[in-house]
C-alpha atoms as a printed R data frame, in Angstrom:
   type eleno elety resid chain resno       x       y       z
1  ATOM     1    CA   MET     A     1  94.818 101.202  65.070
2  ATOM     2    CA   ASP     A     2  95.435  97.441  64.751
3  ATOM     3    CA   GLY     A     3  97.365  97.342  61.480
4  ATOM     4    CA   GLN     A     4  94.204  96.684  59.460
5  ATOM     5    CA   GLY     A     5  92.814 100.160  59.967
6  ATOM     6    CA   ARG     A     6  90.524  99.137  62.841
7  ATOM     7    CA   CYS     A     7  90.659 100.678  66.296
8  ATOM     8    CA   ALA     A     8  92.130  98.310  68.804
9  ATOM     9    CA   PRO     A     9  90.137  97.703  71.946
10 ATOM    10    CA   PRO     A    10  91.460  99.366  75.122
11 ATOM    11    CA   PRO     A    11  93.788  97.227  77.209
12 ATOM    12    CA   GLN     A    12  92.192  95.483  80.133
13 ATOM    13    CA   HIS     A    13  93.600  95.843  83.628
14 ATOM    14    CA   THR     A    14  92.549  93.767  86.567
15 ATOM    15    CA   ILE     A    15  92.997  95.097  90.068
16 ATOM    16    CA   THR     A    16  93.756  92.478  92.671
17 ATOM    17    CA   PRO     A    17  91.461  92.223  95.693
18 ATOM    18    CA   THR     A    18  94.453  93.017  97.901
19 ATOM    19    CA   ALA     A    19  95.080  96.326  96.106
20 ATOM    20    CA   GLU     A    20  91.420  97.217  96.095
21 ATOM    21    CA   ASP     A    21  91.181  96.564  99.884
22 ATOM    22    CA   ALA     A    22  94.330  98.640 100.509
23 ATOM    23    CA   VAL     A    23  92.986 101.576  98.505
24 ATOM    24    CA   ARG     A    24  89.641 101.488 100.336
25 ATOM    25    CA   GLU     A    25  91.443 101.206 103.700
26 ATOM    26    CA   ALA     A    26  93.682 104.174 102.837
27 ATOM    27    CA   VAL     A    27  90.738 106.363 101.852
28 ATOM    28    CA   ALA     A    28  88.846 105.377 105.007
29 ATOM    29    CA   LEU     A    29  91.892 106.299 107.120
30 ATOM    30    CA   LEU     A    30  92.264 109.629 105.344
31 ATOM    31    CA   ILE     A    31  88.577 110.347 106.050
32 ATOM    32    CA   ARG     A    32  88.829 109.285 109.723
33 ATOM    33    CA   SER     A    33  91.908 111.468 110.199
34 ATOM    34    CA   ARG     A    34  89.970 114.352 108.602
35 ATOM    35    CA   GLU     A    35  92.643 114.819 105.960
36 ATOM    36    CA   ILE     A    36  89.945 114.534 103.327
37 ATOM    37    CA   ARG     A    37  86.200 115.172 103.486
38 ATOM    38    CA   PRO     A    38  83.754 112.360 104.339
39 ATOM    39    CA   ASP     A    39  82.140 112.576 100.880
40 ATOM    40    CA   SER     A    40  85.417 111.351  99.354
41 ATOM    41    CA   ALA     A    41  85.220 107.880  97.830
42 ATOM    42    CA   ALA     A    42  87.197 104.945  96.498
43 ATOM    43    CA   GLY     A    43  84.676 103.633  94.035
44 ATOM    44    CA   PRO     A    44  85.028 100.711  91.635
45 ATOM    45    CA   VAL     A    45  85.837 103.060  88.716
46 ATOM    46    CA   ASP     A    46  87.497 106.149  90.165
47 ATOM    47    CA   PHE     A    47  88.762 107.897  93.318
48 ATOM    48    CA   VAL     A    48  87.506 111.230  94.584
49 ATOM    49    CA   LEU     A    49  89.462 112.849  97.391
50 ATOM    50    CA   HIS     A    50  87.947 116.136  98.439
51 ATOM    51    CA   ASP     A    51  89.879 118.982 100.094
52 ATOM    52    CA   VAL     A    52  93.364 117.534 100.036
53 ATOM    53    CA   ASP     A    53  95.593 120.014 101.855
54 ATOM    54    CA   SER     A    54  97.995 120.922  99.043
55 ATOM    55    CA   GLU     A    55  98.880 120.151  95.488
56 ATOM    56    CA   GLY     A    56 102.007 118.320  96.655
57 ATOM    57    CA   ARG     A    57  99.929 116.101  98.942
58 ATOM    58    CA   ALA     A    58  97.412 115.475  96.198
59 ATOM    59    CA   ARG     A    59 100.182 114.407  93.835
60 ATOM    60    CA   GLU     A    60 101.716 112.129  96.476
61 ATOM    61    CA   LEU     A    61  98.343 110.432  97.051
62 ATOM    62    CA   ALA     A    62  97.640 110.170  93.337
63 ATOM    63    CA   ALA     A    63 101.007 108.530  92.690
64 ATOM    64    CA   ALA     A    64 100.538 106.143  95.613
65 ATOM    65    CA   LEU     A    65  97.035 105.158  94.446
66 ATOM    66    CA   HIS     A    66  98.337 104.611  90.892
67 ATOM    67    CA   ALA     A    67 101.155 102.411  92.149
68 ATOM    68    CA   ALA     A    68  98.697 100.417  94.307
69 ATOM    69    CA   LEU     A    69  96.481  99.773  91.300
70 ATOM    70    CA   TYR     A    70  99.473  98.184  89.571
71 ATOM    71    CA   GLY     A    71 100.418  96.010  92.570
72 ATOM    72    CA   ASP     A    72 102.941  98.162  94.426
73 ATOM    73    CA   LEU     A    73 101.408  98.948  97.812
74 ATOM    74    CA   GLU     A    74 104.567 100.383  99.363
75 ATOM    75    CA   PRO     A    75 104.048 104.019  98.215
76 ATOM    76    CA   LEU     A    76 100.501 103.880  99.625
77 ATOM    77    CA   THR     A    77 101.722 102.617 103.021
78 ATOM    78    CA   ARG     A    78 104.278 105.509 103.043
79 ATOM    79    CA   ALA     A    79 101.622 108.076 102.058
80 ATOM    80    CA   VAL     A    80  99.089 106.779 104.565
81 ATOM    81    CA   PRO     A    81 101.283 105.423 107.429
82 ATOM    82    CA   LEU     A    82  98.539 104.118 109.664
83 ATOM    83    CA   MET     A    83  97.703 101.363 107.140
84 ATOM    84    CA   SER     A    84  98.270  97.795 108.295
């Protein structure tokens, strides 16, 4: 609520082109290395990573993707080490 009883609009978040490119590159590398299925995707709205090996690895990738969306690419480069 905005103090006058109205619902406030959701906050806007802009993803930098660098972060978007890094996420797409990471997903492509994970597909090429066969760590995730080829029908996985890094779309403009969400990420779908099929058949991640374990819950721990899924959590690691989720945290790295989240950090990348907020400008910190270092966890993503640790999680997907072949990234440039």
